[in-house]
SEKOL-887029 format. One record per atom (N, C-alpha, C, O): residue number from 1; residue in one letter; chain; atom name; x, y, z. Coordinates in Angstrom, 1 decimal, padded with zeros to 4 digits. Layout:
<rs>
+-------+------+------+-------+--------+--------+--------+
: torba : papa : kefi : vexke :      X :      Y :      Z :
+-------+------+------+-------+--------+--------+--------+
:   NUM :    A :    A :    CA :      X :      Y :      Z :
...
+-------+------+------+-------+--------+--------+--------+
</rs>
This chain:
<rs>
+-------+------+------+-------+--------+--------+--------+
: torba : papa : kefi : vexke :      X :      Y :      Z :
+-------+------+------+-------+--------+--------+--------+
:     1 :    M :    A :     N :  000.9 : -001.2 :  000.0 :
:     1 :    M :    A :    CA :  000.0 :  000.0 :  000.0 :
:     1 :    M :    A :     C :  000.9 :  001.2 :  000.0 :
:     1 :    M :    A :     O :  001.9 :  001.3 :  000.7 :
:     2 :    P :    A :     N :  000.6 :  002.3 : -000.8 :
:     2 :    P :    A :    CA :  001.4 :  003.5 : -000.8 :
:     2 :    P :    A :     C :  001.3 :  004.2 :  000.5 :
:     2 :    P :    A :     O :  000.3 :  004.1 :  001.2 :
:     3 :    N :    A :     N :  002.4 :  005.0 :  000.7 :
:     3 :    N :    A :    CA :  002.4 :  005.8 :  001.9 :
:     3 :    N :    A :     C :  001.7 :  007.1 :  001.6 :
:     3 :    N :    A :     O :  002.1 :  007.9 :  000.8 :
:     4 :    L :    A :     N :  000.6 :  007.3 :  002.3 :
:     4 :    L :    A :    CA : -000.3 :  008.5 :  002.0 :
:     4 :    L :    A :     C :  000.1 :  009.7 :  002.8 :
:     4 :    L :    A :     O : -000.4 :  010.8 :  002.5 :
:     5 :    V :    A :     N :  001.1 :  009.6 :  003.7 :
:     5 :    V :    A :    CA :  001.5 :  010.8 :  004.5 :
:     5 :    V :    A :     C :  002.0 :  011.9 :  003.7 :
:     5 :    V :    A :     O :  001.5 :  013.1 :  003.9 :
:     6 :    P :    A :     N :  002.9 :  011.7 :  002.7 :
:     6 :    P :    A :    CA :  003.3 :  012.8 :  001.9 :
:     6 :    P :    A :     C :  002.2 :  013.5 :  001.1 :
:     6 :    P :    A :     O :  002.2 :  014.7 :  001.0 :
:     7 :    D :    A :     N :  001.2 :  012.7 :  000.7 :
:     7 :    D :    A :    CA :  000.1 :  013.3 :  000.0 :
:     7 :    D :    A :     C : -000.8 :  014.2 :  000.9 :
:     7 :    D :    A :     O : -001.2 :  015.3 :  000.6 :
:     8 :    V :    A :     N : -001.0 :  013.7 :  002.1 :
:     8 :    V :    A :    CA : -001.8 :  014.4 :  003.1 :
:     8 :    V :    A :     C : -001.1 :  015.6 :  003.5 :
:     8 :    V :    A :     O : -001.7 :  016.7 :  003.7 :
:     9 :    E :    A :     N :  000.3 :  015.6 :  003.6 :
:     9 :    E :    A :    CA :  001.0 :  016.7 :  004.1 :
:     9 :    E :    A :     C :  001.0 :  017.9 :  003.0 :
:     9 :    E :    A :     O :  001.3 :  019.0 :  003.4 :
:    10 :    T :    A :     N :  000.7 :  017.5 :  001.8 :
:    10 :    T :    A :    CA :  000.6 :  018.6 :  000.8 :
:    10 :    T :    A :     C : -000.9 :  019.1 :  000.7 :
:    10 :    T :    A :     O : -001.3 :  019.9 : -000.2 :
:    11 :    H :    A :     N : -001.7 :  018.7 :  001.7 :
:    11 :    H :    A :    CA : -003.0 :  019.2 :  001.9 :
:    11 :    H :    A :     C : -003.9 :  018.8 :  000.7 :
:    11 :    H :    A :     O : -004.8 :  019.5 :  000.3 :
:    12 :    G :    A :     N : -003.8 :  017.6 :  000.3 :
:    12 :    G :    A :    CA : -004.6 :  017.0 : -000.7 :
:    12 :    G :    A :     C : -004.7 :  015.5 : -000.5 :
:    12 :    G :    A :     O : -004.2 :  015.0 :  000.4 :
:    13 :    I :    A :     N : -005.3 :  014.8 : -001.5 :
:    13 :    I :    A :    CA : -005.4 :  013.4 : -001.3 :
:    13 :    I :    A :     C : -005.4 :  012.8 : -002.7 :
:    13 :    I :    A :     O : -005.9 :  013.4 : -003.7 :
:    14 :    I :    A :     N : -004.7 :  011.7 : -002.9 :
:    14 :    I :    A :    CA : -004.7 :  010.9 : -004.1 :
:    14 :    I :    A :     C : -005.5 :  009.6 : -003.9 :
:    14 :    I :    A :     O : -005.3 :  008.9 : -002.9 :
:    15 :    I :    A :     N : -006.4 :  009.4 : -004.8 :
:    15 :    I :    A :    CA : -007.2 :  008.2 : -004.7 :
:    15 :    I :    A :     C : -006.6 :  007.1 : -005.6 :
:    15 :    I :    A :     O : -006.3 :  007.3 : -006.8 :
:    16 :    T :    A :     N : -006.3 :  005.9 : -005.0 :
:    16 :    T :    A :    CA : -005.7 :  004.8 : -005.7 :
:    16 :    T :    A :     C : -006.6 :  003.6 : -005.7 :
:    16 :    T :    A :     O : -007.5 :  003.5 : -004.9 :
:    17 :    D :    A :     N : -006.2 :  002.6 : -006.6 :
:    17 :    D :    A :    CA : -006.9 :  001.4 : -006.5 :
:    17 :    D :    A :     C : -006.2 :  000.5 : -005.5 :
:    17 :    D :    A :     O : -005.3 :  001.0 : -004.8 :
:    18 :    Q :    A :     N : -006.6 : -000.8 : -005.4 :
:    18 :    Q :    A :    CA : -006.0 : -001.7 : -004.3 :
:    18 :    Q :    A :     C : -004.5 : -002.0 : -004.5 :
:    18 :    Q :    A :     O : -003.9 : -002.4 : -003.5 :
:    19 :    V :    A :     N : -004.0 : -001.7 : -005.7 :
:    19 :    V :    A :    CA : -002.5 : -002.0 : -005.9 :
:    19 :    V :    A :     C : -001.7 : -000.7 : -006.0 :
:    19 :    V :    A :     O : -000.5 : -000.8 : -006.2 :
:    20 :    G :    A :     N : -002.3 :  000.4 : -005.8 :
:    20 :    G :    A :    CA : -001.6 :  001.7 : -005.7 :
:    20 :    G :    A :     C : -001.6 :  002.5 : -007.0 :
:    20 :    G :    A :     O : -000.9 :  003.5 : -007.1 :
:    21 :    N :    A :     N : -002.3 :  002.0 : -008.0 :
:    21 :    N :    A :    CA : -002.4 :  002.8 : -009.3 :
:    21 :    N :    A :     C : -003.3 :  004.1 : -009.0 :
:    21 :    N :    A :     O : -004.4 :  004.0 : -008.4 :
:    22 :    V :    A :     N : -002.8 :  005.2 : -009.4 :
:    22 :    V :    A :    CA : -003.5 :  006.5 : -009.2 :
:    22 :    V :    A :     C : -004.8 :  006.5 : -010.1 :
:    22 :    V :    A :     O : -004.7 :  006.4 : -011.3 :
:    23 :    L :    A :     N : -005.9 :  006.7 : -009.4 :
:    23 :    L :    A :    CA : -007.2 :  006.8 : -010.1 :
:    23 :    L :    A :     C : -007.6 :  008.3 : -010.2 :
:    23 :    L :    A :     O : -008.2 :  008.7 : -011.3 :
:    24 :    L :    A :     N : -007.3 :  009.1 : -009.2 :
:    24 :    L :    A :    CA : -007.7 :  010.5 : -009.2 :
:    24 :    L :    A :     C : -006.6 :  011.3 : -008.4 :
:    24 :    L :    A :     O : -006.4 :  010.9 : -007.2 :
:    25 :    A :    A :     N : -006.1 :  012.3 : -009.0 :
:    25 :    A :    A :    CA : -005.1 :  013.1 : -008.3 :
:    25 :    A :    A :     C : -005.4 :  014.6 : -008.5 :
:    25 :    A :    A :     O : -004.9 :  015.2 : -009.4 :
:    26 :    P :    A :     N : -006.3 :  015.1 : -007.6 :
:    26 :    P :    A :    CA : -006.7 :  016.5 : -007.8 :
:    26 :    P :    A :     C : -005.5 :  017.4 : -007.6 :
:    26 :    P :    A :     O : -004.5 :  017.1 : -006.9 :
:    27 :    P :    A :     N : -005.5 :  018.6 : -008.2 :
:    27 :    P :    A :    CA : -004.3 :  019.5 : -008.0 :
:    27 :    P :    A :     C : -004.2 :  019.9 : -006.6 :
:    27 :    P :    A :     O : -005.2 :  020.2 : -005.9 :
:    28 :    T :    A :     N : -003.0 :  020.0 : -006.1 :
:    28 :    T :    A :    CA : -002.8 :  020.3 : -004.7 :
:    28 :    T :    A :     C : -001.7 :  021.4 : -004.6 :
:    28 :    T :    A :     O : -001.0 :  021.7 : -005.5 :
:    29 :    K :    A :     N : -001.7 :  022.1 : -003.5 :
:    29 :    K :    A :    CA : -000.7 :  023.1 : -003.3 :
:    29 :    K :    A :     C : -000.2 :  022.9 : -001.8 :
:    29 :    K :    A :     O : -000.9 :  023.0 : -000.9 :
:    30 :    P :    A :     N :  001.1 :  022.7 : -001.7 :
:    30 :    P :    A :    CA :  001.7 :  022.6 : -000.4 :
:    30 :    P :    A :     C :  001.8 :  023.9 :  000.3 :
:    30 :    P :    A :     O :  002.1 :  024.9 : -000.3 :
:    31 :    F :    A :     N :  001.5 :  023.9 :  001.6 :
:    31 :    F :    A :    CA :  001.6 :  025.1 :  002.4 :
:    31 :    F :    A :     C :  002.8 :  025.0 :  003.3 :
:    31 :    F :    A :     O :  003.0 :  024.0 :  004.0 :
:    32 :    K :    A :     N :  003.7 :  026.1 :  003.2 :
:    32 :    K :    A :    CA :  004.9 :  026.1 :  004.0 :
:    32 :    K :    A :     C :  004.6 :  026.5 :  005.5 :
:    32 :    K :    A :     O :  005.3 :  026.0 :  006.4 :
:    33 :    N :    A :     N :  003.6 :  027.3 :  005.7 :
:    33 :    N :    A :    CA :  003.3 :  027.7 :  007.1 :
:    33 :    N :    A :     C :  001.8 :  028.1 :  007.1 :
:    33 :    N :    A :     O :  001.2 :  028.3 :  006.1 :
:    34 :    V :    A :     N :  001.4 :  028.3 :  008.3 :
:    34 :    V :    A :    CA :  000.0 :  028.6 :  008.6 :
:    34 :    V :    A :     C : -000.5 :  030.0 :  007.9 :
:    34 :    V :    A :     O : -001.6 :  030.1 :  007.6 :
:    35 :    Y :    A :     N :  000.5 :  030.9 :  007.8 :
:    35 :    Y :    A :    CA :  000.1 :  032.2 :  007.2 :
:    35 :    Y :    A :     C : -000.3 :  032.1 :  005.7 :
:    35 :    Y :    A :     O : -001.1 :  032.9 :  005.3 :
:    36 :    E :    A :     N :  000.1 :  031.1 :  005.0 :
:    36 :    E :    A :    CA : -000.4 :  030.9 :  003.7 :
:    36 :    E :    A :     C : -001.8 :  030.5 :  003.6 :
:    36 :    E :    A :     O : -002.5 :  030.7 :  002.6 :
:    37 :    L :    A :     N : -002.4 :  029.9 :  004.7 :
:    37 :    L :    A :    CA : -003.8 :  029.6 :  004.7 :
:    37 :    L :    A :     C : -004.6 :  030.8 :  004.7 :
:    37 :    L :    A :     O : -005.8 :  030.8 :  004.1 :
:    38 :    A :    A :     N : -004.1 :  031.9 :  005.2 :
:    38 :    A :    A :    CA : -004.9 :  033.2 :  005.2 :
:    38 :    A :    A :     C : -005.1 :  033.7 :  003.8 :
:    38 :    A :    A :     O : -006.0 :  034.5 :  003.5 :
:    39 :    K :    A :     N : -004.3 :  033.3 :  002.8 :
:    39 :    K :    A :    CA : -004.3 :  033.8 :  001.5 :
:    39 :    K :    A :     C : -005.4 :  033.0 :  000.6 :
:    39 :    K :    A :     O : -005.6 :  033.4 : -000.5 :
:    40 :    I :    A :     N : -005.9 :  032.0 :  001.2 :
:    40 :    I :    A :    CA : -006.9 :  031.2 :  000.4 :
:    40 :    I :    A :     C : -008.2 :  031.9 :  000.3 :
:    40 :    I :    A :     O : -008.7 :  032.5 :  001.3 :
:    41 :    S :    A :     N : -008.8 :  032.0 : -000.9 :
:    41 :    S :    A :    CA : -010.1 :  032.6 : -001.0 :
:    41 :    S :    A :     C : -011.2 :  031.8 : -000.2 :
:    41 :    S :    A :     O : -011.2 :  030.5 : -000.4 :
:    42 :    R :    A :     N : -011.9 :  032.4 :  000.6 :
:    42 :    R :    A :    CA : -012.9 :  031.7 :  001.4 :
:    42 :    R :    A :     C : -014.0 :  031.1 :  000.5 :
:    42 :    R :    A :     O : -014.4 :  031.6 : -000.5 :
:    43 :    G :    A :     N : -014.4 :  029.9 :  001.0 :
:    43 :    G :    A :    CA : -015.4 :  029.1 :  000.3 :
:    43 :    G :    A :     C : -015.0 :  028.5 : -001.0 :
:    43 :    G :    A :     O : -015.8 :  027.8 : -001.6 :
:    44 :    L :    A :     N : -013.7 :  028.6 : -001.4 :
:    44 :    L :    A :    CA : -013.3 :  028.0 : -002.7 :
:    44 :    L :    A :     C : -012.3 :  026.9 : -002.5 :
:    44 :    L :    A :     O : -011.8 :  026.3 : -003.5 :
:    45 :    S :    A :     N : -012.0 :  026.6 : -001.3 :
:    45 :    S :    A :    CA : -010.9 :  025.6 : -001.0 :
:    45 :    S :    A :     C : -011.3 :  024.6 :  000.1 :
:    45 :    S :    A :     O : -012.1 :  025.0 :  000.9 :
:    46 :    S :    A :     N : -010.7 :  023.5 :  000.1 :
:    46 :    S :    A :    CA : -010.8 :  022.6 :  001.2 :
:    46 :    S :    A :     C : -009.5 :  021.9 :  001.4 :
:    46 :    S :    A :     O : -008.6 :  022.0 :  000.5 :
:    47 :    M :    A :     N : -009.3 :  021.3 :  002.5 :
:    47 :    M :    A :    CA : -008.0 :  020.7 :  002.9 :
:    47 :    M :    A :     C : -008.3 :  019.4 :  003.6 :
:    47 :    M :    A :     O : -009.1 :  019.4 :  004.5 :
:    48 :    I :    A :     N : -007.5 :  018.4 :  003.3 :
:    48 :    I :    A :    CA : -007.5 :  017.2 :  004.0 :
:    48 :    I :    A :     C : -006.1 :  017.0 :  004.6 :
:    48 :    I :    A :     O : -005.1 :  017.0 :  003.9 :
:    49 :    T :    A :     N : -006.1 :  016.7 :  005.9 :
:    49 :    T :    A :    CA : -004.8 :  016.5 :  006.6 :
:    49 :    T :    A :     C : -005.0 :  015.7 :  007.9 :
:    49 :    T :    A :     O : -006.1 :  015.6 :  008.3 :
:    50 :    Y :    A :     N : -003.9 :  015.2 :  008.4 :
:    50 :    Y :    A :    CA : -004.0 :  014.6 :  009.7 :
:    50 :    Y :    A :     C : -004.1 :  015.6 :  010.8 :
:    50 :    Y :    A :     O : -003.5 :  016.7 :  010.6 :
:    51 :    R :    A :     N : -004.9 :  015.3 :  011.8 :
:    51 :    R :    A :    CA : -005.0 :  016.3 :  012.9 :
:    51 :    R :    A :     C : -003.7 :  016.7 :  013.5 :
:    51 :    R :    A :     O : -003.4 :  017.9 :  013.8 :
:    52 :    D :    A :     N : -002.8 :  015.7 :  013.7 :
:    52 :    D :    A :    CA : -001.5 :  016.0 :  014.3 :
:    52 :    D :    A :     C : -000.7 :  016.9 :  013.4 :
:    52 :    D :    A :     O :  000.0 :  017.8 :  013.9 :
:    53 :    R :    A :     N : -000.7 :  016.7 :  012.1 :
:    53 :    R :    A :    CA :  000.0 :  017.6 :  011.2 :
:    53 :    R :    A :     C : -000.6 :  019.0 :  011.2 :
:    53 :    R :    A :     O :  000.2 :  020.0 :  011.2 :
:    54 :    L :    A :     N : -001.9 :  019.1 :  011.2 :
:    54 :    L :    A :    CA : -002.5 :  020.4 :  011.3 :
:    54 :    L :    A :     C : -002.1 :  021.2 :  012.6 :
:    54 :    L :    A :     O : -001.8 :  022.3 :  012.5 :
:    55 :    R :    A :     N : -002.1 :  020.4 :  013.7 :
:    55 :    R :    A :    CA : -001.7 :  021.0 :  015.0 :
:    55 :    R :    A :     C : -000.3 :  021.6 :  014.9 :
:    55 :    R :    A :     O :  000.0 :  022.7 :  015.3 :
:    56 :    D :    A :     N :  000.6 :  020.8 :  014.3 :
:    56 :    D :    A :    CA :  002.0 :  021.2 :  014.2 :
:    56 :    D :    A :     C :  002.1 :  022.4 :  013.4 :
:    56 :    D :    A :     O :  002.9 :  023.3 :  013.7 :
:    57 :    V :    A :     N :  001.4 :  022.5 :  012.2 :
:    57 :    V :    A :    CA :  001.5 :  023.6 :  011.3 :
:    57 :    V :    A :     C :  000.9 :  024.9 :  012.0 :
:    57 :    V :    A :     O :  001.5 :  026.0 :  012.0 :
:    58 :    L :    A :     N : -000.2 :  024.7 :  012.7 :
:    58 :    L :    A :    CA : -000.8 :  025.8 :  013.4 :
:    58 :    L :    A :     C :  000.1 :  026.4 :  014.6 :
:    58 :    L :    A :     O :  000.0 :  027.6 :  014.9 :
:    59 :    L :    A :     N :  000.8 :  025.5 :  015.2 :
:    59 :    L :    A :    CA :  001.6 :  025.9 :  016.3 :
:    59 :    L :    A :     C :  003.0 :  026.5 :  016.0 :
:    59 :    L :    A :     O :  003.7 :  027.0 :  016.8 :
:    60 :    E :    A :     N :  003.4 :  026.4 :  014.7 :
:    60 :    E :    A :    CA :  004.7 :  026.9 :  014.3 :
:    60 :    E :    A :     C :  004.7 :  028.4 :  014.3 :
:    60 :    E :    A :     O :  004.2 :  029.0 :  013.3 :
:    61 :    G :    A :     N :  005.2 :  029.0 :  015.3 :
:    61 :    G :    A :    CA :  005.4 :  030.4 :  015.4 :
:    61 :    G :    A :     C :  004.1 :  031.2 :  015.5 :
:    61 :    G :    A :     O :  004.0 :  032.4 :  015.2 :
:    62 :    V :    A :     N :  003.0 :  030.6 :  015.9 :
:    62 :    V :    A :    CA :  001.7 :  031.2 :  016.0 :
:    62 :    V :    A :     C :  001.3 :  031.3 :  017.5 :
:    62 :    V :    A :     O :  001.4 :  030.3 :  018.2 :
:    63 :    P :    A :     N :  001.0 :  032.5 :  018.0 :
:    63 :    P :    A :    CA :  000.6 :  032.6 :  019.4 :
:    63 :    P :    A :     C : -000.8 :  031.9 :  019.6 :
:    63 :    P :    A :     O : -001.7 :  032.2 :  018.8 :
:    64 :    V :    A :     N : -000.9 :  031.1 :  020.6 :
:    64 :    V :    A :    CA : -002.1 :  030.4 :  020.9 :
:    64 :    V :    A :     C : -002.7 :  030.8 :  022.2 :
:    64 :    V :    A :     O : -002.0 :  031.0 :  023.2 :
:    65 :    K :    A :     N : -004.0 :  031.1 :  022.2 :
:    65 :    K :    A :    CA : -004.7 :  031.4 :  023.5 :
:    65 :    K :    A :     C : -005.5 :  030.2 :  023.9 :
:    65 :    K :    A :     O : -006.4 :  029.8 :  023.3 :
:    66 :    C :    A :     N : -005.1 :  029.7 :  025.1 :
:    66 :    C :    A :    CA : -005.8 :  028.6 :  025.7 :
:    66 :    C :    A :     C : -006.7 :  029.0 :  026.8 :
:    66 :    C :    A :     O : -006.5 :  030.1 :  027.4 :
:    67 :    N :    A :     N : -007.8 :  028.2 :  027.1 :
:    67 :    N :    A :    CA : -008.7 :  028.4 :  028.2 :
:    67 :    N :    A :     C : -009.4 :  029.8 :  028.0 :
:    67 :    N :    A :     O : -009.6 :  030.5 :  029.0 :
:    68 :    K :    A :     N : -009.7 :  030.2 :  026.8 :
:    68 :    K :    A :    CA : -010.4 :  031.4 :  026.6 :
:    68 :    K :    A :     C : -011.7 :  031.1 :  025.9 :
:    68 :    K :    A :     O : -011.8 :  030.1 :  025.2 :
:    69 :    K :    A :     N : -012.8 :  031.9 :  026.2 :
:    69 :    K :    A :    CA : -014.1 :  031.7 :  025.6 :
:    69 :    K :    A :     C : -014.3 :  032.9 :  024.7 :
:    69 :    K :    A :     O : -014.4 :  034.0 :  025.1 :
:    70 :    C :    A :     N : -014.5 :  032.6 :  023.4 :
:    70 :    C :    A :    CA : -014.7 :  033.6 :  022.4 :
:    70 :    C :    A :     C : -016.2 :  034.0 :  022.4 :
:    70 :    C :    A :     O : -017.1 :  033.1 :  022.2 :
:    71 :    N :    A :     N : -016.5 :  035.3 :  022.6 :
:    71 :    N :    A :    CA : -017.9 :  035.7 :  022.5 :
:    71 :    N :    A :     C : -018.3 :  036.1 :  021.1 :
:    71 :    N :    A :     O : -019.4 :  035.8 :  020.7 :
:    72 :    K :    A :     N : -017.4 :  036.7 :  020.4 :
:    72 :    K :    A :    CA : -017.7 :  037.2 :  019.0 :
:    72 :    K :    A :     C : -016.4 :  037.5 :  018.4 :
:    72 :    K :    A :     O : -015.3 :  037.6 :  019.0 :
:    73 :    Y :    A :     N : -016.5 :  037.7 :  017.1 :
:    73 :    Y :    A :    CA : -015.3 :  038.2 :  016.3 :
:    73 :    Y :    A :     C : -015.8 :  039.2 :  015.2 :
:    73 :    Y :    A :     O : -017.0 :  039.1 :  014.8 :
:    74 :    V :    A :     N : -014.9 :  040.1 :  014.8 :
:    74 :    V :    A :    CA : -015.3 :  041.1 :  013.8 :
:    74 :    V :    A :     C : -014.2 :  041.1 :  012.8 :
:    74 :    V :    A :     O : -013.0 :  041.3 :  013.1 :
:    75 :    E :    A :     N : -014.6 :  040.8 :  011.5 :
:    75 :    E :    A :    CA : -013.7 :  040.9 :  010.4 :
:    75 :    E :    A :     C : -013.5 :  042.3 :  009.9 :
:    75 :    E :    A :     O : -014.5 :  043.0 :  009.7 :
:    76 :    T :    A :     N : -012.3 :  042.7 :  009.6 :
:    76 :    T :    A :    CA : -012.0 :  044.0 :  009.0 :
:    76 :    T :    A :     C : -011.1 :  043.7 :  007.8 :
:    76 :    T :    A :     O : -010.7 :  042.6 :  007.5 :
:    77 :    Q :    A :     N : -010.8 :  044.8 :  007.0 :
:    77 :    Q :    A :    CA : -009.9 :  044.7 :  005.9 :
:    77 :    Q :    A :     C : -008.5 :  044.2 :  006.3 :
:    77 :    Q :    A :     O : -007.8 :  043.6 :  005.6 :
:    78 :    E :    A :     N : -008.1 :  044.6 :  007.5 :
:    78 :    E :    A :    CA : -006.8 :  044.3 :  008.0 :
:    78 :    E :    A :     C : -006.7 :  043.0 :  008.7 :
:    78 :    E :    A :     O : -005.6 :  042.4 :  008.7 :
:    79 :    G :    A :     N : -007.8 :  042.4 :  009.2 :
:    79 :    G :    A :    CA : -007.7 :  041.1 :  009.8 :
:    79 :    G :    A :     C : -009.0 :  040.9 :  010.7 :
:    79 :    G :    A :     O : -010.1 :  041.3 :  010.3 :
:    80 :    I :    A :     N : -008.8 :  040.2 :  011.8 :
:    80 :    I :    A :    CA : -009.9 :  039.8 :  012.6 :
:    80 :    I :    A :     C : -009.7 :  040.2 :  014.1 :
:    80 :    I :    A :     O : -008.7 :  039.9 :  014.6 :
:    81 :    W :    A :     N : -010.7 :  040.9 :  014.6 :
:    81 :    W :    A :    CA : -010.7 :  041.2 :  016.1 :
:    81 :    W :    A :     C : -011.5 :  040.1 :  016.8 :
:    81 :    W :    A :     O : -012.6 :  039.8 :  016.4 :
:    82 :    V :    A :     N : -010.9 :  039.5 :  017.8 :
:    82 :    V :    A :    CA : -011.6 :  038.5 :  018.6 :
:    82 :    V :    A :     C : -011.8 :  039.0 :  020.0 :
:    82 :    V :    A :     O : -010.9 :  039.5 :  020.6 :
:    83 :    F :    A :     N : -013.1 :  038.8 :  020.4 :
:    83 :    F :    A :    CA : -013.5 :  039.3 :  021.8 :
:    83 :    F :    A :     C : -013.8 :  038.1 :  022.7 :
:    83 :    F :    A :     O : -014.5 :  037.2 :  022.3 :
:    84 :    F :    A :     N : -013.1 :  038.1 :  023.9 :
:    84 :    F :    A :    CA : -013.3 :  037.0 :  024.8 :
:    84 :    F :    A :     C : -014.2 :  037.3 :  026.0 :
:    84 :    F :    A :     O : -014.4 :  038.5 :  026.3 :
:    85 :    E :    A :     N : -014.7 :  036.3 :  026.6 :
:    85 :    E :    A :    CA : -015.6 :  036.5 :  027.7 :
:    85 :    E :    A :     C : -015.0 :  037.2 :  028.9 :
:    85 :    E :    A :     O : -015.7 :  037.9 :  029.6 :
:    86 :    D :    A :     N : -013.7 :  037.1 :  029.1 :
:    86 :    D :    A :    CA : -013.0 :  037.8 :  030.2 :
:    86 :    D :    A :     C : -012.8 :  039.3 :  029.9 :
:    86 :    D :    A :     O : -012.1 :  039.9 :  030.7 :
:    87 :    G :    A :     N : -013.2 :  039.8 :  028.8 :
:    87 :    G :    A :    CA : -013.1 :  041.2 :  028.5 :
:    87 :    G :    A :     C : -011.9 :  041.5 :  027.6 :
:    87 :    G :    A :     O : -011.8 :  042.7 :  027.2 :
:    88 :    T :    A :     N : -011.0 :  040.6 :  027.4 :
:    88 :    T :    A :    CA : -009.8 :  040.8 :  026.6 :
:    88 :    T :    A :     C : -010.2 :  040.7 :  025.1 :
:    88 :    T :    A :     O : -011.2 :  040.1 :  024.8 :
:    89 :    Q :    A :     N : -009.3 :  041.2 :  024.3 :
:    89 :    Q :    A :    CA : -009.5 :  041.1 :  022.8 :
:    89 :    Q :    A :     C : -008.2 :  040.9 :  022.2 :
:    89 :    Q :    A :     O : -007.1 :  041.4 :  022.7 :
:    90 :    E :    A :     N : -008.1 :  040.3 :  021.0 :
:    90 :    E :    A :    CA : -006.9 :  040.1 :  020.3 :
:    90 :    E :    A :     C : -007.2 :  040.4 :  018.8 :
:    90 :    E :    A :     O : -008.3 :  040.2 :  018.3 :
:    91 :    F :    A :     N : -006.1 :  040.7 :  018.1 :
:    91 :    F :    A :    CA : -006.2 :  041.0 :  016.7 :
:    91 :    F :    A :     C : -005.4 :  039.9 :  016.0 :
:    91 :    F :    A :     O : -004.3 :  039.5 :  016.4 :
:    92 :    C :    A :     N : -005.9 :  039.3 :  014.9 :
:    92 :    C :    A :    CA : -005.2 :  038.2 :  014.3 :
:    92 :    C :    A :     C : -005.5 :  038.2 :  012.8 :
:    92 :    C :    A :     O : -006.4 :  038.9 :  012.3 :
:    93 :    N :    A :     N : -004.8 :  037.4 :  012.0 :
:    93 :    N :    A :    CA : -005.0 :  037.2 :  010.6 :
:    93 :    N :    A :     C : -005.9 :  036.0 :  010.3 :
:    93 :    N :    A :     O : -006.6 :  035.9 :  009.4 :
:    94 :    I :    A :     N : -005.7 :  035.0 :  011.2 :
:    94 :    I :    A :    CA : -006.5 :  033.7 :  011.1 :
:    94 :    I :    A :     C : -007.1 :  033.4 :  012.4 :
:    94 :    I :    A :     O : -006.4 :  033.5 :  013.5 :
:    95 :    L :    A :     N : -008.3 :  033.0 :  012.4 :
:    95 :    L :    A :    CA : -009.0 :  032.6 :  013.7 :
:    95 :    L :    A :     C : -009.4 :  031.1 :  013.5 :
:    95 :    L :    A :     O : -010.1 :  030.7 :  012.6 :
:    96 :    V :    A :     N : -008.9 :  030.3 :  014.5 :
:    96 :    V :    A :    CA : -009.2 :  028.9 :  014.5 :
:    96 :    V :    A :     C : -009.9 :  028.5 :  015.8 :
:    96 :    V :    A :     O : -009.3 :  028.8 :  016.9 :
:    97 :    G :    A :     N : -011.0 :  027.9 :  015.7 :
:    97 :    G :    A :    CA : -011.7 :  027.4 :  016.9 :
:    97 :    G :    A :     C : -011.4 :  025.9 :  017.1 :
:    97 :    G :    A :     O : -011.9 :  025.1 :  016.3 :
:    98 :    A :    A :     N : -010.5 :  025.6 :  018.0 :
:    98 :    A :    A :    CA : -010.0 :  024.2 :  018.1 :
:    98 :    A :    A :     C : -010.4 :  023.7 :  019.5 :
:    98 :    A :    A :     O : -009.6 :  023.4 :  020.3 :
:    99 :    D :    A :     N : -011.7 :  023.5 :  019.7 :
:    99 :    D :    A :    CA : -012.2 :  023.1 :  021.0 :
:    99 :    D :    A :     C : -012.9 :  021.8 :  020.9 :
:    99 :    D :    A :     O : -013.8 :  021.5 :  021.7 :
:   100 :    G :    A :     N : -012.6 :  021.0 :  019.9 :
:   100 :    G :    A :    CA : -013.0 :  019.6 :  019.9 :
:   100 :    G :    A :     C : -014.2 :  019.3 :  019.0 :
:   100 :    G :    A :     O : -014.8 :  020.2 :  018.4 :
:   101 :    I :    A :     N : -014.6 :  018.1 :  018.9 :
:   101 :    I :    A :    CA : -015.6 :  017.6 :  018.0 :
:   101 :    I :    A :     C : -017.0 :  018.2 :  018.3 :
:   101 :    I :    A :     O : -017.8 :  018.4 :  017.4 :
:   102 :    N :    A :     N : -017.3 :  018.4 :  019.6 :
:   102 :    N :    A :    CA : -018.6 :  019.0 :  020.0 :
:   102 :    N :    A :     C : -018.4 :  020.5 :  020.2 :
:   102 :    N :    A :     O : -018.9 :  021.1 :  021.2 :
:   103 :    S :    A :     N : -017.7 :  021.2 :  019.3 :
:   103 :    S :    A :    CA : -017.2 :  022.5 :  019.4 :
:   103 :    S :    A :     C : -018.4 :  023.6 :  019.6 :
:   103 :    S :    A :     O : -019.2 :  023.7 :  018.8 :
:   104 :    P :    A :     N : -018.3 :  024.3 :  020.8 :
:   104 :    P :    A :    CA : -019.3 :  025.4 :  020.9 :
:   104 :    P :    A :     C : -018.9 :  026.6 :  020.0 :
:   104 :    P :    A :     O : -019.7 :  027.4 :  019.7 :
:   105 :    S :    A :     N : -017.6 :  026.6 :  019.6 :
:   105 :    S :    A :    CA : -017.1 :  027.8 :  018.8 :
:   105 :    S :    A :     C : -017.7 :  027.7 :  017.4 :
:   105 :    S :    A :     O : -017.8 :  028.7 :  016.7 :
:   106 :    K :    A :     N : -018.2 :  026.6 :  016.9 :
:   106 :    K :    A :    CA : -018.8 :  026.5 :  015.6 :
:   106 :    K :    A :     C : -020.1 :  027.3 :  015.5 :
:   106 :    K :    A :     O : -020.5 :  027.7 :  014.4 :
:   107 :    F :    A :     N : -020.7 :  027.7 :  016.6 :
:   107 :    F :    A :    CA : -021.8 :  028.5 :  016.6 :
:   107 :    F :    A :     C : -021.5 :  030.0 :  016.6 :
:   107 :    F :    A :     O : -022.3 :  030.8 :  016.3 :
:   108 :    V :    A :     N : -020.2 :  030.3 :  017.0 :
:   108 :    V :    A :    CA : -019.7 :  031.7 :  017.0 :
:   108 :    V :    A :     C : -019.0 :  032.0 :  015.7 :
:   108 :    V :    A :     O : -019.2 :  033.1 :  015.1 :
:   109 :    I :    A :     N : -018.1 :  031.1 :  015.3 :
:   109 :    I :    A :    CA : -017.3 :  031.3 :  014.1 :
:   109 :    I :    A :     C : -018.0 :  030.9 :  012.8 :
:   109 :    I :    A :     O : -017.5 :  031.1 :  011.7 :
+-------+------+------+-------+--------+--------+--------+
</rs>
């Protein structure tokens, strides 16, 4: 069986038959870091990757706020303002709600 990790790490997937012959190989674009994700046109792209790989990419040089509850966010031309329940706010280029499969953030973001 072919090793699918390199394909997944380029944020795409190749569909093969049972012996490894390529049946479908959609065009993919490798991302070098999380900031390249901000350049993707919204609603026009999707990405398939392993959760561990996504976590590693997101944590590379990116400030992470843990144990915070997001009340709302406001998108501007310059980026995104995020407002937290404790009264603090942050400005960012990319907002990720990573609070699990039963994510309450999916109702906010």
